[in-house]
C-alpha distance (Angstrom), angle and dihedral (degrees) to the residues before:
residue distance angle dihedral
X1 . . .
X2 3.82 . .
X3 3.84 98.7 .
X4 3.77 119.3 64.2
X5 3.83 94.2 -175.1
X6 3.76 128.5 31.4
X7 3.82 126.6 176.8
X8 3.77 112.7 -174.9
X9 3.84 112.9 -171.6
X10 3.80 92.0 -40.1
X11 3.80 113.0 -176.3
X12 3.79 101.4 -167.3
X13 3.85 136.1 -87.2
X14 3.76 120.3 -28.0
X15 3.84 112.3 -102.3
X16 3.79 89.9 14.0
X17 3.83 131.4 95.9
X18 3.79 109.5 -67.2
X19 3.78 119.8 -123.1
X20 3.77 110.9 -108.6
X21 3.83 91.3 -128.5
X22 3.83 122.8 32.2
X23 3.77 116.9 -116.2
X24 3.80 122.9 -128.8
X25 3.83 126.3 174.9
X26 3.78 142.0 127.7
X27 3.77 131.1 -143.4
X28 3.84 118.4 -158.5
X29 3.78 124.1 -139.5
X30 3.77 113.2 -86.6
X31 3.81 95.9 24.7
X32 3.80 134.9 120.1
X33 3.78 110.8 -142.6
X34 3.80 124.0 -172.5
X35 3.83 123.4 -155.5
X36 3.84 116.8 -165.5
X37 3.78 108.9 -157.0
X38 3.80 144.9 116.0
X39 3.81 125.5 -70.5
X40 3.78 93.5 -114.5
X41 3.82 88.5 63.8
X42 3.84 102.9 33.3
X43 3.79 94.5 58.0
X44 3.81 95.9 54.3
X45 3.80 90.9 45.1
X46 3.81 92.5 53.6
X47 3.81 91.9 43.3
X48 3.77 88.6 56.3
X49 3.80 90.0 51.1
X50 3.83 90.1 53.4
X51 3.80 94.8 46.0
X52 3.80 95.3 -115.4
X53 3.79 87.9 130.6
X54 3.81 141.2 9.7
X55 3.81 125.3 -114.7
X56 3.82 116.2 -103.2
X57 3.77 88.2 -140.6
X58 3.79 138.4 -2.3
X59 3.84 125.9 27.4
X60 3.77 134.1 -71.8
X61 3.87 119.8 -162.7
X62 3.77 123.1 -179.1
X63 3.78 125.1 176.9
X64 3.80 88.8 -12.6
X65 3.82 97.0 -51.3
X66 3.78 138.6 94.0
X67 3.83 97.0 -125.3
X68 3.76 100.0 -161.2
X69 3.82 91.6 57.6
X70 3.79 97.2 52.7
X71 3.80 121.8 109.3
X72 3.82 123.1 -121.8
X73 3.78 97.2 -89.3
X74 3.81 95.2 38.6
X75 3.83 93.3 50.6
X76 3.84 90.1 50.3
X77 3.83 89.4 54.6
X78 3.81 90.3 44.4
X79 3.84 91.9 54.3
X80 3.77 92.3 51.4
X81 3.80 86.9 76.7
X82 3.81 92.7 54.6
X83 3.81 139.3 68.5
X84 3.78 124.6 -162.0
X85 3.75 142.2 -177.2
X86 3.80 111.7 -170.8
X87 3.79 126.1 175.0
X88 2.94 132.4 -51.4
X89 3.84 88.2 23.3
X90 3.81 109.7 -92.1
X91 3.81 94.2 -127.1
X92 3.81 116.1 147.6
X93 3.78 106.7 -117.0
X94 3.79 99.5 -147.0
X95 3.80 95.4 48.3
X96 3.81 127.0 81.6
X97 3.76 117.9 -116.0
X98 3.76 89.9 -103.8
X99 3.77 92.3 54.3
X100 3.81 90.7 45.0
X101 3.80 86.9 61.5
X102 3.76 100.5 36.2
X103 3.83 102.1 46.1
X104 3.85 95.6 59.5
X105 3.78 90.1 48.0
X106 3.79 90.0 57.7
X107 3.79 101.8 39.1
X108 3.83 101.2 30.4
X109 3.78 104.6 27.2
X110 3.81 96.8 36.7
X111 3.79 97.8 -128.0
X112 3.80 121.6 149.1
X113 3.79 116.8 -107.2
X114 3.81 89.9 -105.1
X115 3.80 92.5 48.4
X116 3.80 91.2 47.4
X117 3.78 92.3 49.1
X118 3.81 92.0 50.3
X119 3.81 91.9 49.7
X120 3.83 90.0 47.6
X121 3.77 89.9 53.8
X122 3.79 89.8 51.6
X123 3.84 96.1 48.3
X124 3.82 93.1 44.3
X125 3.79 89.5 52.6
X126 3.79 98.2 47.4
X127 3.81 92.6 43.5
X128 3.86 90.8 48.6
X129 3.79 91.6 -121.7
X130 3.80 102.1 120.6
X131 3.79 91.5 106.3
X132 3.82 89.6 60.2
X133 3.85 98.5 44.4
X134 3.81 95.2 110.5
X135 3.81 95.0 41.3
X136 3.85 124.9 100.5
X137 3.80 120.5 -127.9
X138 3.79 95.5 -107.0
X139 3.81 90.8 61.2
X140 3.79 95.2 51.1
X141 3.81 125.5 93.2
X142 3.81 113.0 -110.6
X143 3.85 93.5 -106.9
X144 3.84 89.7 53.9
X145 3.81 91.9 49.0
X146 3.82 89.5 52.2
X147 3.77 91.6 49.0
X148 3.82 90.3 46.7
X149 3.83 90.8 52.4
X150 3.79 88.7 51.6
X151 3.80 90.4 48.5
X152 3.81 90.9 53.7
X153 3.79 91.4 49.9
X154 3.81 91.1 52.3
X155 3.82 98.1 38.9
X156 3.85 97.0 94.6
X157 3.81 93.1 46.8
X158 3.85 90.0 -119.5
X159 3.77 126.0 -161.8
X160 3.81 90.5 -129.2
X161 3.82 131.9 26.1
X162 3.79 125.2 -164.5
X163 3.82 117.4 -160.7
X164 3.77 130.7 -177.6
X165 3.81 118.0 -155.5
X166 3.80 92.4 -30.4
X167 3.80 127.5 -167.7
X168 3.80 94.0 1.3
X169 3.87 90.7 149.6
X170 3.80 96.5 40.6
X171 3.83 118.4 102.1
X172 3.76 121.1 -105.7
X173 3.83 98.4 -105.7
X174 3.79 93.8 48.4
X175 3.80 92.2 45.0
X176 3.80 89.9 56.8
X177 3.80 90.7 49.5
X178 3.78 92.8 48.8
X179 3.82 93.0 46.7
X180 3.78 89.2 52.2
X181 3.74 88.1 52.6
X182 3.80 90.8 51.7
X183 3.75 90.4 56.3
X184 3.75 90.5 49.6
X185 3.80 97.3 44.7
X186 3.81 100.8 46.9
X187 3.75 138.5 27.8
X188 3.82 104.6 -131.3
X189 3.80 133.2 20.0
X190 3.81 133.0 -168.4
X191 3.79 113.0 -168.7
X192 3.82 125.2 -172.6
X193 3.77 114.2 -162.2
X194 3.81 131.0 -175.9
X195 3.80 95.9 -153.3
X196 3.78 140.2 45.6
X197 3.78 101.2 -94.0
X198 3.77 117.3 -177.4
X199 3.78 93.1 -164.5
X200 3.75 94.2 56.1
X201 3.81 89.0 47.2
X202 3.82 89.9 56.1
X203 3.81 90.6 61.6
X204 3.81 98.8 38.3
X205 3.79 122.4 104.4
X206 3.83 89.1 -162.7
X207 3.82 133.4 11.7
X208 3.82 122.6 -154.0
X209 3.82 126.7 -164.2
X210 3.83 117.6 -149.2
X211 3.78 118.3 -175.5
X212 3.76 141.0 119.1
X213 3.81 89.1 -56.4
X214 3.81 91.5 60.7
X215 3.77 139.1 -105.1
X216 3.81 114.7 -47.3
X217 3.78 146.7 136.5
X218 3.78 108.9 -70.8
X219 3.75 118.2 -109.5
């Protein structure tokens, strides 16, 4: 399987407002693709990738599966191969940062408590977050929360990571470091951004533009 994501004339989420123009694109394994669009479109697209909803028309294939058609147990196994950080950040407010990383590794990735703790130590270290491990999300600066959300997405070493408007509040130098880590920690990345971001463009193998004129390769 060469393509990890395939959208074939997808018209939006079932029971929701249809997109005016269907979306078609493919993303090959090992690539980082960037989609520049608005939040009202990026969120549904990423939900379709995760199997949170079914397409109202067309076909979505991710990691060899049609996510929206999977049963409860099958979709859980499917998501084990993925990491995601959708807006606002998905962190659990009443858990410390350490627990925000460790709990999904135990319950979603199937690691033992000891294995999950060891992996949490590793990701906290490489993301420069160890100092915040006992803090809760509300007490963290925005740039730390965004880095923490990325850390959680990468923590299971997934085959595919989906990111929505990541690292918007992180400074340029640190963003470059973290994007380099993304490429080292996972095989394929799809990033939706709501702004023209030169740093993200530097790392992208392909850039798509999605606006009222349709979905197309960016100029």
